Each structure stands twice: as structure tokens, then as C-alpha cells.
N, CA, C and O atoms as a MOPAC input file, in Angstrom:
PM7 MOZYME 1SCF
protein

 N    -31.11600 1     0.87900 1    23.83000 1
 C    -31.82600 1     1.03200 1    24.08400 1
 C    -32.66600 1    -0.83700 1    25.49400 1
 O    -33.51400 1    -1.63500 1    25.09400 1
 N    -32.24600 1    -0.86300 1    26.39600 1
 C    -31.47700 1    -1.96300 1    27.70600 1
 C    -33.56400 1    -2.33200 1    27.75000 1
 O    -34.61700 1    -1.73700 1    27.97700 1
 N    -32.79800 1    -4.36700 1    27.16600 1
 C    -34.35000 1    -4.49500 1    28.01300 1
 C    -34.44300 1    -5.65100 1    29.21200 1
 O    -34.55500 1    -6.76300 1    28.69700 1
 N    -34.43600 1    -5.67300 1    29.95700 1
 C    -34.69200 1    -5.98000 1    30.83500 1
 C    -35.61700 1    -8.11600 1    31.03500 1
 O    -36.15600 1    -8.82300 1    31.88700 1
 N    -35.11600 1    -8.16200 1    29.28300 1
 C    -35.64500 1   -10.13700 1    29.18900 1
 C    -34.60500 1   -10.51900 1    28.77300 1
 O    -33.86400 1    -9.84700 1    28.05500 1
 N    -34.47300 1   -11.21900 1    29.01100 1
 C    -33.30400 1   -12.18200 1    28.11000 1
 C    -33.90600 1   -12.94300 1    27.59400 1
 O    -34.88100 1   -13.51800 1    28.07800 1
 N    -33.44200 1   -13.10500 1    26.48700 1
 C    -33.06400 1   -14.63900 1    25.43800 1
 C    -33.67200 1   -16.01900 1    25.53900 1
 O    -34.07500 1   -16.86000 1    24.73400 1
 N    -33.58100 1   -15.91800 1    26.80200 1
 C    -34.31600 1   -17.28600 1    27.00900 1
 C    -35.82000 1   -17.34600 1    27.78900 1
 O    -36.74000 1   -18.15700 1    27.89700 1
 N    -35.53100 1   -16.13500 1    28.21000 1
 C    -36.90500 1   -16.04000 1    29.03700 1
 C    -37.94900 1   -15.51900 1    27.87900 1
 O    -39.16400 1   -15.57300 1    28.07100 1
 N    -37.48000 1   -15.09900 1    26.87300 1
 C    -38.52100 1   -14.87300 1    25.86800 1
 C    -39.10100 1   -15.84800 1    24.92300 1
 O    -40.27200 1   -15.69300 1    24.57900 1
 N    -38.37900 1   -16.87800 1    24.44800 1
 C    -38.61800 1   -18.20000 1    23.93600 1
 C    -39.81900 1   -18.98200 1    25.30800 1
 O    -40.68000 1   -19.85800 1    25.21900 1
 N    -39.45100 1   -18.36800 1    26.16900 1
 C    -40.42100 1   -19.26900 1    27.71200 1
 C    -42.18200 1   -18.43600 1    27.52900 1
 O    -43.30300 1   -18.92200 1    27.68400 1
 N    -41.85300 1   -17.39900 1    27.24300 1
 C    -42.94800 1   -16.81400 1    27.46700 1
 C    -43.29700 1   -16.20500 1    26.15300 1
 O    -43.69300 1   -15.05700 1    26.35600 1
 N    -43.31100 1   -16.52900 1    24.81100 1
 C    -43.76200 1   -16.21500 1    24.10500 1
 C    -44.33200 1   -18.09800 1    23.44800 1
 O    -44.93700 1   -18.17600 1    22.37900 1
 N    -44.05000 1   -19.22900 1    24.17400 1
 C    -43.97100 1   -20.70400 1    23.84300 1
 C    -45.47100 1   -20.57900 1    25.55000 1
 O    -46.07600 1   -21.64100 1    25.40600 1
 N    -46.02900 1   -19.95100 1    26.62000 1
 C    -46.99300 1   -19.76200 1    27.19900 1
 C    -47.81300 1   -19.09800 1    26.56600 1
 O    -48.89400 1   -19.67900 1    26.47100 1
 N    -47.74300 1   -17.46600 1    25.76200 1
 C    -48.93900 1   -17.57200 1    24.74400 1
 C    -49.16200 1   -17.39300 1    24.28200 1
 O    -49.84500 1   -16.38700 1    24.09000 1
 N    -48.63900 1   -18.63300 1    23.18500 1
 C    -49.40500 1   -19.61700 1    22.45100 1
 C    -49.78500 1   -20.86600 1    22.52900 1
 O    -50.48200 1   -21.59300 1    21.82200 1
 N    -49.05500 1   -21.02600 1    23.77100 1
 C    -50.36700 1   -22.16800 1    24.71800 1
 C    -51.53800 1   -21.93000 1    25.33000 1
 O    -52.38400 1   -22.79600 1    25.55700 1
 N    -51.64300 1   -20.54200 1    25.66900 1
 C    -53.05600 1   -20.23200 1    26.13600 1
 C    -53.82300 1   -19.59300 1    24.69100 1
 O    -55.02800 1   -19.39600 1    24.53600 1
 N    -52.94100 1   -19.39700 1    23.91200 1
 C    -53.78700 1   -19.04000 1    22.49500 1
 C    -54.65300 1   -19.97500 1    22.35800 1
 O    -55.87900 1   -19.88600 1    22.42400 1
 N    -53.66900 1   -21.34500 1    22.06300 1
 C    -54.06700 1   -22.52300 1    21.65400 1
 C    -55.44900 1   -23.25200 1    22.40800 1
 O    -56.41800 1   -23.76300 1    21.84600 1
 N    -55.22100 1   -23.13300 1    23.64200 1
 C    -56.35500 1   -23.47100 1    24.84500 1
 C    -57.62600 1   -22.44300 1    24.71600 1
 O    -58.75300 1   -22.93000 1    24.81200 1
 N    -57.44800 1   -20.75900 1    24.45700 1
 C    -58.18700 1   -20.75500 1    23.93900 1
 C    -59.48500 1   -20.66000 1    22.48100 1
 O    -60.63700 1   -20.26200 1    22.30800 1
 N    -58.74500 1   -21.09100 1    21.96000 1
 C    -59.53700 1   -21.65400 1    20.14600 1
 C    -60.47600 1   -23.44500 1    20.80600 1
 O    -61.37000 1   -24.02000 1    20.18400 1
 N    -59.94700 1   -23.84300 1    21.99000 1
 C    -60.24000 1   -25.37200 1    22.74800 1
 C    -59.34100 1   -26.10600 1    21.17200 1
 O    -59.94000 1   -26.23200 1    20.10400 1
 N    -58.47400 1   -26.34000 1    21.28400 1
 C    -57.43100 1   -26.46500 1    20.53800 1
 C    -57.02200 1   -27.89700 1    21.13300 1
 O    -57.94200 1   -28.09700 1    21.92500 1
 N    -56.15200 1   -29.03400 1    21.20900 1
 C    -55.71100 1   -30.05400 1    21.66500 1
 C    -54.26100 1   -29.60200 1    21.02200 1
 O    -54.19300 1   -28.89300 1    20.01800 1
 N    -53.34900 1   -29.99800 1    21.58400 1
 C    -51.44900 1   -30.28100 1    20.10200 1
 C    -52.11500 1   -30.77100 1    19.12400 1
 O    -52.50300 1   -30.26300 1    18.07200 1
 N    -52.24500 1   -32.08500 1    19.67500 1
 C    -52.55100 1   -32.78300 1    18.32200 1
 C    -53.80200 1   -31.83100 1    17.13100 1
 O    -53.79000 1   -31.53100 1    15.93700 1
 N    -54.45000 1   -31.69700 1    17.91300 1
 C    -55.46700 1   -30.54500 1    16.47300 1
 C    -54.75300 1   -29.54600 1    16.06400 1
 O    -54.95200 1   -29.17400 1    14.90700 1
 N    -53.91000 1   -28.95900 1    16.74100 1
 C    -52.88200 1   -27.54800 1    16.33600 1
 C    -52.02300 1   -27.59600 1    15.54300 1
 O    -51.74200 1   -26.63700 1    14.82400 1
 N    -51.36100 1   -28.84400 1    15.50200 1
 C    -50.57900 1   -29.52200 1    15.20000 1
 C    -51.26100 1   -29.90200 1    13.51000 1
 O    -50.78200 1   -29.37000 1    12.50800 1
 N    -52.21200 1   -30.70900 1    13.46100 1
 C    -52.80900 1   -30.94700 1    12.24400 1
 C    -53.09500 1   -29.80900 1    11.38900 1
 O    -53.31200 1   -29.87500 1    10.17900 1
 N    -53.07600 1   -28.54600 1    12.25200 1
 C    -54.15300 1   -28.03500 1    11.23900 1
 C    -52.77900 1   -26.97700 1    10.52600 1
 O    -52.69600 1   -26.56400 1     9.36900 1
 N    -51.74800 1   -26.73800 1    11.76400 1
 C    -50.71000 1   -26.11800 1    11.63100 1
 C    -49.98600 1   -27.08500 1    10.05700 1
 O    -50.11200 1   -26.94600 1     8.84100 1
 N    -49.40800 1   -27.81800 1    10.74900 1
 C    -48.51300 1   -28.44500 1    10.07500 1
 C    -47.62900 1   -28.58800 1    10.65900 1
 O    -46.75900 1   -28.81600 1     9.81900 1
 N    -47.19800 1   -28.61700 1    11.59700 1
 C    -45.97900 1   -28.65600 1    12.56500 1
 C    -46.29900 1   -30.02200 1    13.24500 1
 O    -47.40600 1   -30.39800 1    13.63100 1
 N    -44.79500 1   -30.87000 1    13.33500 1
 C    -44.79000 1   -31.71200 1    14.13800 1
 C    -45.62500 1   -31.85400 1    15.23100 1
 O    -46.13500 1   -30.80400 1    15.62000 1
 N    -45.93800 1   -32.97900 1    15.90300 1
 C    -46.82900 1   -32.99100 1    17.02300 1
 C    -45.70600 1   -32.90200 1    18.58600 1
 O    -45.92800 1   -32.47200 1    19.71700 1
 N    -44.45300 1   -33.54800 1    17.93200 1
 C    -43.45800 1   -33.18100 1    18.60900 1
 C    -42.53100 1   -31.97900 1    18.26900 1
 O    -41.59100 1   -31.73900 1    19.02700 1
 N    -42.73600 1   -31.25800 1    17.23400 1
 C    -42.12700 1   -29.79700 1    17.32400 1
 C    -42.58800 1   -29.28100 1    18.42800 1
 O    -41.88200 1   -28.92300 1    19.37100 1
 N    -44.01700 1   -29.20200 1    18.36100 1
 C    -45.45700 1   -28.37300 1    19.06600 1
 C    -44.90200 1   -28.98100 1    20.39100 1
 O    -43.95600 1   -28.25000 1    20.68800 1
 N    -45.02100 1   -29.93000 1    21.30600 1
 C    -44.67400 1   -29.89000 1    22.55300 1
 C    -43.15800 1   -29.80400 1    22.63000 1
 O    -43.01300 1   -29.69500 1    23.84800 1
 N    -42.41800 1   -29.79200 1    22.31400 1
 C    -41.16500 1   -29.44500 1    22.74000 1
 C    -40.84600 1   -27.71500 1    22.62000 1
 O    -39.71900 1   -27.26800 1    22.83300 1
 N    -41.82300 1   -26.98700 1    22.31200 1
 C    -41.89400 1   -25.57700 1    21.95500 1
 C    -42.61700 1   -25.16700 1    23.64200 1
 O    -42.22100 1   -24.43800 1    24.55200 1
 N    -43.69600 1   -25.94600 1    23.48700 1
 C    -44.29900 1   -25.77800 1    24.52700 1
 C    -44.19400 1   -26.03200 1    26.10000 1
 O    -44.96100 1   -25.74800 1    27.02000 1
 N    -42.91300 1   -26.69700 1    26.06200 1
 C    -42.24500 1   -26.98700 1    27.04300 1
 C    -40.39600 1   -25.84900 1    27.25100 1
 O    -39.83900 1   -25.27100 1    28.18400 1
 N    -40.18800 1   -26.01100 1    26.19400 1
 C    -39.00800 1   -25.54800 1    25.91500 1
 C    -38.84200 1   -23.98700 1    25.68100 1
 O    -38.11400 1   -23.16900 1    26.24400 1
 N    -39.57000 1   -23.88500 1    24.87500 1
 C    -39.97600 1   -22.56400 1    23.80300 1
 C    -38.82500 1   -22.63800 1    22.58900 1
 O    -38.58000 1   -21.53100 1    22.10900 1
 N    -38.09100 1   -23.73400 1    22.02400 1
 C    -37.83000 1   -23.74100 1    20.63600 1
 C    -38.20700 1   -24.57700 1    19.79100 1
 O    -38.56100 1   -25.75000 1    19.90800 1
 N    -38.09900 1   -23.80900 1    18.80100 1
 C    -38.89900 1   -23.40900 1    17.41000 1
 C    -38.23600 1   -22.93400 1    16.26100 1
 O    -38.04500 1   -21.72900 1    16.42200 1
 N    -37.95500 1   -23.17900 1    15.56600 1
 C    -38.20500 1   -22.31900 1    14.61100 1
 C    -39.12200 1   -21.38900 1    14.09600 1
 O    -40.31400 1   -21.15900 1    14.30200 1
 N    -37.81200 1   -20.67700 1    13.00500 1
 C    -39.30900 1   -19.89800 1    12.30800 1
 C    -40.18500 1   -19.82600 1    11.94500 1
 O    -41.13600 1   -19.05900 1    12.09800 1
 N    -39.88800 1   -21.04400 1    11.12600 1
 C    -40.61300 1   -21.08100 1     9.89400 1
 C    -42.11300 1   -22.02600 1    10.48000 1
 O    -43.24700 1   -21.85900 1    10.03000 1
 N    -41.70500 1   -23.05200 1    11.62000 1
 C    -42.59400 1   -23.69000 1    12.25500 1
 C    -43.16800 1   -22.88800 1    13.12000 1
 O    -44.13600 1   -23.53500 1    13.51900 1
 N    -43.15400 1   -21.07300 1    14.07200 1
 C    -43.44100 1   -20.59400 1    14.61800 1
 C    -43.97600 1   -19.96000 1    13.66200 1
 O    -42.99400 1   -19.21800 1    13.65000 1
 N    -44.72300 1   -19.47600 1    12.69600 1
 C    -45.23400 1   -18.56000 1    11.71200 1
 C    -46.72100 1   -19.15600 1    11.36200 1
 O    -47.83300 1   -18.63800 1    11.26400 1
 N    -45.98300 1   -21.10100 1    11.15700 1
 C    -47.23700 1   -21.56400 1    11.34700 1
 C    -48.00300 1   -22.28100 1    12.57300 1
 O    -48.89000 1   -23.05100 1    12.94100 1
 N    -47.20000 1   -21.61800 1    12.82900 1
 C    -49.15500 1   -21.74800 1    14.74000 1
 C    -49.51700 1   -20.75100 1    13.89200 1
 O    -50.47300 1   -20.74100 1    13.11700 1
 N    -48.12900 1   -19.33400 1    14.21800 1
 C    -49.42000 1   -18.18100 1    14.73600 1
 C    -50.40400 1   -17.80300 1    13.34200 1
 O    -51.27800 1   -16.95000 1    13.49700 1
 N    -50.21600 1   -18.53900 1    11.82100 1
 C    -50.91400 1   -18.66200 1    11.29100 1
 C    -52.57500 1   -19.06500 1    11.34100 1
 O    -53.55000 1   -18.43600 1    10.93000 1
 N    -52.45700 1   -20.58000 1    12.12200 1
 C    -53.19700 1   -20.77100 1    12.71000 1
 C    -54.27100 1   -20.70100 1    14.11600 1
 O    -55.44800 1   -21.05500 1    14.18200 1
 N    -53.28300 1   -20.04000 1    15.30600 1
 C    -53.72500 1   -19.04000 1    16.53400 1
 C    -54.17500 1   -17.68000 1    16.48400 1
 O    -54.82000 1   -17.06000 1    17.32900 1
 N    -53.60300 1   -17.18900 1    15.01600 1
 C    -53.50900 1   -15.31000 1    15.32400 1
 C    -52.76400 1   -14.92500 1    15.44700 1
 O    -51.91700 1   -15.76800 1    15.74300 1
 N    -52.26400 1   -13.66900 1    15.40500 1
 C    -51.05400 1   -12.97300 1    15.53800 1
 C    -49.61500 1   -12.08900 1    14.62000 1
 O    -49.07900 1   -10.98400 1    14.70100 1
 N    -49.40700 1   -13.58300 1    13.60300 1
 C    -48.76700 1   -13.20200 1    12.94400 1
 C    -48.60200 1   -11.97700 1    12.40200 1
 O    -47.45700 1   -11.52700 1    12.45100 1
 N    -49.97100 1   -10.90500 1    11.58000 1
 C    -49.42500 1    -9.96000 1    11.65600 1
 C    -48.57500 1    -8.82000 1    13.03000 1
 O    -47.95100 1    -7.79900 1    12.74300 1
 N    -48.73800 1    -9.23600 1    14.17200 1
 C    -48.45900 1    -8.23300 1    15.33100 1
 C    -46.94000 1    -8.59000 1    14.93800 1
 O    -46.13600 1    -7.76100 1    14.51100 1
 N    -46.66200 1   -10.01100 1    15.15700 1
 C    -44.87300 1   -10.39200 1    14.79100 1
 C    -44.09000 1    -9.30200 1    13.55500 1
 O    -43.00800 1    -8.71600 1    13.53000 1
 N    -45.53900 1    -9.41800 1    12.36800 1
 C    -44.76900 1    -8.32200 1    11.46800 1
 C    -44.34200 1    -7.27400 1    11.50600 1
 O    -43.15800 1    -6.95700 1    11.38400 1
 N    -45.28200 1    -6.57000 1    11.68700 1
 C    -45.32800 1    -5.42500 1    12.69000 1
 C    -43.71000 1    -5.41100 1    13.95600 1
 O    -42.71600 1    -4.68600 1    13.96900 1
 N    -43.96700 1    -6.10100 1    14.49100 1
 C    -43.00400 1    -5.76700 1    15.77900 1
 C    -41.52300 1    -6.04300 1    15.21600 1
 O    -40.70900 1    -5.15200 1    15.45900 1
 N    -41.23300 1    -6.75200 1    14.75900 1
 C    -39.56600 1    -6.23000 1    13.24500 1
 C    -39.50900 1    -5.44400 1    12.34600 1
 O    -38.49300 1    -5.11500 1    11.73500 1
 N    -40.82300 1    -4.99100 1    12.14400 1
 C    -40.52500 1    -3.09000 1    11.41700 1
 C    -39.23200 1    -2.56300 1    12.09700 1
 O    -38.86200 1    -2.80400 1    13.24600 1
 N    -38.38400 1    -1.50100 1    10.80100 1
 C    -37.93600 1    -0.95200 1    12.06000 1
 C    -38.66700 1     0.17500 1    12.20500 1
 O    -39.52300 1     0.52100 1    11.39100 1
 N    -38.26500 1     1.03100 1    13.61400 1
 C    -39.13900 1     2.57700 1    13.63200 1
 C    -38.76500 1     3.52200 1    13.22600 1
 O    -37.68600 1     4.10400 1    13.11300 1
 N    -40.14100 1     3.72500 1    12.90300 1
 C    -40.07800 1     4.86300 1    11.51700 1
 C    -39.71600 1     6.84000 1    12.37600 1
 O    -40.04200 1     7.14500 1    13.52400 1
 N    -39.20000 1     7.52800 1    11.63700 1
 C    -38.83400 1     8.67100 1    12.72100 1
 C    -39.91300 1     9.50400 1    12.10600 1
 O    -40.34500 1     9.82600 1    10.99900 1
 N    -40.18400 1     9.73900 1    13.69600 1
 C    -41.75500 1    10.29600 1    14.25300 1
 C    -41.48600 1    11.65700 1    13.99500 1
 O    -40.43400 1    12.13400 1    14.42000 1
 N    -42.84400 1    12.84100 1    12.91300 1
 C    -41.97000 1    14.28500 1    12.61800 1
 C    -42.61300 1    14.87200 1    13.85500 1
 O    -42.63800 1    14.04200 1    14.76400 1
 N    -43.31000 1    16.41200 1    14.28000 1
 C    -43.81300 1    16.91100 1    15.35500 1
 C    -44.24400 1    18.01700 1    14.52300 1
 O    -45.27500 1    18.69000 1    14.51900 1
 N    -43.33100 1    18.02900 1    13.91400 1
 C    -43.89900 1    19.64600 1    12.70100 1
 C    -43.48100 1    19.51300 1    11.79500 1
 O    -42.61500 1    18.66500 1    11.58200 1
 N    -43.96600 1    20.34000 1    10.88700 1
 C    -43.74100 1    20.13800 1     9.56800 1
 C    -41.70900 1    20.82600 1     8.97200 1
 O    -40.89300 1    20.75700 1     8.05300 1
 N    -41.95800 1    21.48000 1    10.50200 1
 C    -40.13300 1    21.97200 1    10.15500 1
 C    -39.56700 1    20.97200 1    10.21600 1
 O    -38.72500 1    20.92800 1     9.31900 1
 N    -39.57500 1    19.77400 1    11.04600 1
 C    -38.26500 1    18.87000 1    11.63000 1
 C    -38.82100 1    17.99600 1    10.04700 1
 O    -38.34400 1    16.91300 1     9.70700 1
 N    -39.60300 1    18.54100 1     9.46300 1
 C    -39.73000 1    16.81500 1     8.13500 1
 C    -38.51600 1    18.40200 1     7.30100 1
 O    -37.29300 1    18.44000 1     7.44000 1
 N    -39.10100 1    19.14600 1     6.75700 1
 C    -37.81200 1    19.51500 1     5.97000 1
 C    -36.83900 1    20.16900 1     6.61700 1
 O    -36.29400 1    21.13200 1     6.07800 1
 N    -36.34300 1    19.57800 1     8.34400 1
 C    -34.44700 1    19.92600 1     8.13700 1
 C    -35.02400 1    18.58900 1     8.26500 1
 O    -35.61700 1    18.97300 1     9.27400 1
 N    -35.40300 1    17.33800 1     8.16200 1
 C    -34.56600 1    16.37100 1     8.22700 1
 C    -33.42100 1    15.88200 1     7.09400 1
 O    -33.89100 1    15.63600 1     5.98300 1
 N    -31.53400 1    15.66600 1     7.30200 1
 C    -31.31900 1    15.33600 1     6.61000 1
 C    -30.95300 1    13.65500 1     6.09600 1
 O    -30.65200 1    13.08800 1     5.04500 1
 N    -31.11300 1    13.40000 1     7.09000 1
 C    -31.58700 1    11.76200 1     6.32600 1
 C    -31.22300 1    11.45800 1     5.18000 1
 O    -31.51900 1    12.41100 1     4.46000 1
 N    -30.63300 1    10.48100 1     4.45800 1
 C    -31.62900 1    10.09500 1     2.87200 1
 C    -31.43500 1     8.75200 1     3.19000 1
 O    -30.49600 1     8.15000 1     3.71200 1
 N    -32.70900 1     8.35500 1     2.69100 1
 C    -33.16000 1     6.98100 1     2.59700 1
 C    -31.91300 1     5.89100 1     2.00500 1
 O    -31.16700 1     6.06400 1     1.04100 1
 N    -32.00600 1     4.40200 1     3.21100 1
 C    -30.86300 1     3.90900 1     3.03500 1
 C    -30.95600 1     3.07700 1     1.40100 1
 O    -32.15100 1     2.81100 1     1.28200 1
 N    -30.34400 1     2.66600 1     0.36500 1
 C    -30.67800 1     2.07300 1    -0.73100 1
 C    -29.95600 1     0.68500 1    -0.51100 1
 O    -28.91100 1     0.30000 1     0.01500 1
 N    -30.69500 1     0.29900 1    -0.96700 1
 C    -31.08800 1    -1.92000 1    -1.18700 1
 C    -28.94200 1    -1.79200 1    -2.00600 1
 O    -28.49000 1    -1.03700 1    -2.86700 1
 N    -28.24100 1    -2.91800 1    -1.16800 1
 C    -27.49700 1    -3.51000 1    -1.72000 1
 C    -27.39700 1    -3.57000 1    -3.38600 1
 O    -27.89000 1    -4.57600 1    -3.89600 1
 N    -26.78300 1    -2.54700 1    -4.30800 1
 C    -26.66100 1    -2.68000 1    -5.81900 1
 C    -27.90000 1    -1.97800 1    -6.13200 1
 O    -28.66600 1    -2.48800 1    -6.95000 1
 N    -28.12600 1    -1.10200 1    -5.69300 1
 C    -28.97300 1    -0.18100 1    -6.25700 1
 C    -28.67500 1     1.20400 1    -6.85200 1
 O    -28.59800 1     2.15300 1    -6.07100 1
 N    -28.57300 1     1.32000 1    -7.63100 1
 C    -27.88600 1     2.72300 1    -8.08000 1
 C    -29.13100 1     4.13700 1    -8.15500 1
 O    -28.90400 1     5.28500 1    -8.53700 1
 N    -30.26400 1     3.63700 1    -7.72000 1
 C    -31.00700 1     5.07500 1    -7.37700 1
 C    -30.53200 1     6.09200 1    -6.28000 1
 O    -31.15300 1     7.14000 1    -6.09900 1

């Protein structure tokens, strides 16, 4: 799949979206920092550059909402069947976890 958004642009967009969520909740940077446990300097850097660890991003999302959407967005695509014949003719086997013998 071709994406027209670069990782750099995605980081900036995520940071802008987070700032809008923060403002919609009438939270200052200091207020969000205190509620989330993310250092104020980290939050400021994130809103300016988009740079943040996944741990800190999830802490922020816990406060402003949207964590479930991130988890859902990272889930693998499920194959959709259009008929029972598609289901019955499906030849793919479920992938095993490394080391499992089932």
C-alpha cells in the first residue's frame, strides 16, 4: 500500500492533533503534564517537533482520549469474506506463535 504521508509529517500531525485535544479539554501543557505523568519539557518538545516515546504518547492518550483507536489502528487487517463459499475455500492457516506446537 502506498502512503502519501511521510513519518515526519505523521509525527507533526499527531502532535497537532494532541494539542487540539488538550485545548478542547481546557488543559494547559502543565495540567496535561501533571495528569499524565509526562514531563512538561517532553510535552513541549512533542508539541513542537512531534518527537515522543510510545510510552509517553500512550500516557497522554490515556488522559485526552483516543488510546483505543491507536490500538485498533495497529491491529492486523482481518480478511473479510463476502460469502460462505469464501469462508469454506479459505486455504490460509492461522499463524503460529514462535515456539508453540499447536
